[in-house]
C-alpha positions as MATLAB code, in Angstrom:
seq = 'MKVFTMLALAAGAYAATDQQNCKHKTKGGHTITAIEAFCSNTGIVVPSAYAANGKSSGGQKVGVRGNCSPGQWVPQKYCLAQLYHMCATSPDDHGNGVTKYGRNNCQDFYISGNINP';
ca = [
     105.655   90.703  134.725;
     106.473   88.035  132.140;
     109.484   90.013  130.907;
     110.885   90.240  134.445;
     110.385   86.501  134.984;
     112.131   85.681  131.711;
     115.045   87.979  132.574;
     115.392   86.425  136.022;
     115.404   82.914  134.549;
     117.966   83.925  131.921;
     120.233   85.466  134.579;
     120.010   82.298  136.663;
     120.886   80.103  133.672;
     123.763   82.423  132.778;
     125.187   82.216  136.311;
     124.919   78.411  136.306;
     126.790   78.273  132.988;
     129.514   80.574  134.351;
     129.805   78.371  137.445;
     130.230   75.281  135.275;
     132.733   77.049  133.005;
     134.713   78.259  136.020;
     134.705   74.778  137.536;
     135.902   73.278  134.241;
     138.574   75.966  133.678;
     139.995   75.682  137.184;
     139.519   71.905  137.202;
     136.951   72.233  139.989;
     139.588   73.516  142.349;
     140.129   76.098  144.958;
     138.667   79.086  143.106;
     135.148   77.626  143.340;
     135.647   76.781  147.010;
     136.845   80.335  147.783;
     133.923   81.899  145.852;
     131.353   79.771  147.661;
     132.908   80.404  151.085;
     133.097   84.164  150.521;
     129.598   84.538  149.091;
     128.029   82.391  151.832;
     127.983   85.589  153.917;
     124.663   87.299  153.139;
     125.713   90.593  154.750;
     128.659   91.661  152.584;
     129.059   95.446  152.500;
     131.694   97.392  150.569;
     133.788   98.779  152.135;
     134.258   96.417  155.078;
     137.063   94.332  156.510;
     135.238   91.111  155.548;
     134.839   92.163  151.912;
     138.407   93.448  151.544;
     140.022   90.481  153.332;
     137.956   87.985  151.352;
     138.237   84.218  151.641;
     140.997   81.846  150.560;
     141.232   78.215  149.536;
     144.408   76.460  148.460;
     146.186   79.670  147.497;
     143.227   81.182  145.644;
     141.645   84.252  147.226;
     138.450   86.151  146.387;
     136.962   89.325  147.810;
     135.774   92.857  147.127;
     137.747   96.006  147.810;
     136.240   99.409  147.343;
     135.573  102.930  148.463;
     131.777  103.098  148.177;
     130.255  105.971  150.122;
     127.814  105.224  151.546;
     128.651  101.535  151.827;
     126.943   99.212  149.343;
     125.434   95.844  150.141;
     126.411   92.979  147.795;
     123.480   90.540  147.550;
     124.540   86.893  147.600;
     123.169   86.149  144.118;
     125.255   88.988  142.626;
     128.326   87.989  144.610;
     128.166   84.481  143.167;
     127.159   85.496  139.637;
     129.826   88.191  139.307;
     132.687   86.092  140.699;
     131.693   83.038  138.602;
     131.506   85.256  135.511;
     134.927   86.770  136.239;
     136.415   83.308  136.668;
     134.723   81.880  133.561;
     135.816   84.739  131.295;
     139.312   85.300  132.703;
     142.211   84.506  130.372;
     144.017   83.056  133.419;
     143.881   79.300  134.210;
     142.762   80.003  137.781;
     140.248   82.755  136.970;
     142.446   85.525  138.399;
     141.479   89.122  137.737;
     139.828   92.298  138.989;
     136.515   93.725  137.755;
     134.583   96.797  138.838;
     130.926   96.473  139.843;
     128.444   98.361  141.988;
     126.956  101.813  141.808;
     129.577  104.178  140.352;
     131.934  101.190  139.865;
     133.163  101.553  143.450;
     133.436   97.782  144.059;
     136.611   95.990  142.900;
     135.828   92.275  142.855;
     139.035   90.245  142.782;
     140.189   86.674  142.306;
     143.876   86.133  142.927;
     146.342   83.308  143.355;
     149.951   84.151  143.908;
     149.411   87.728  142.785;
     148.255   90.772  144.696;
     145.445   92.445  142.725;
];
């Protein structure tokens, strides 16, 4: 039980650091706003129109495309942690990129500005 608690605390600290790094990298801008708006939905399933269409803020767009069969639920904590991590580790100034997650890597999380992932 202690190991699980320590892992959960470490994951939470890691996500907070990624959020801060993303905010610093993007100068607190629209990427953070889009991530928070998108992940505020606690019922994200891939594939779905909501996940694929994503959410936008000031030209930055985030979402999840995929071909999961059966559909896979994306818990809010993973939605936030994965998008913050992508943003924080992206070589792009706005956090743009695409990363595969989910069972069998069937979820394509994306952050995009003026590009189409």
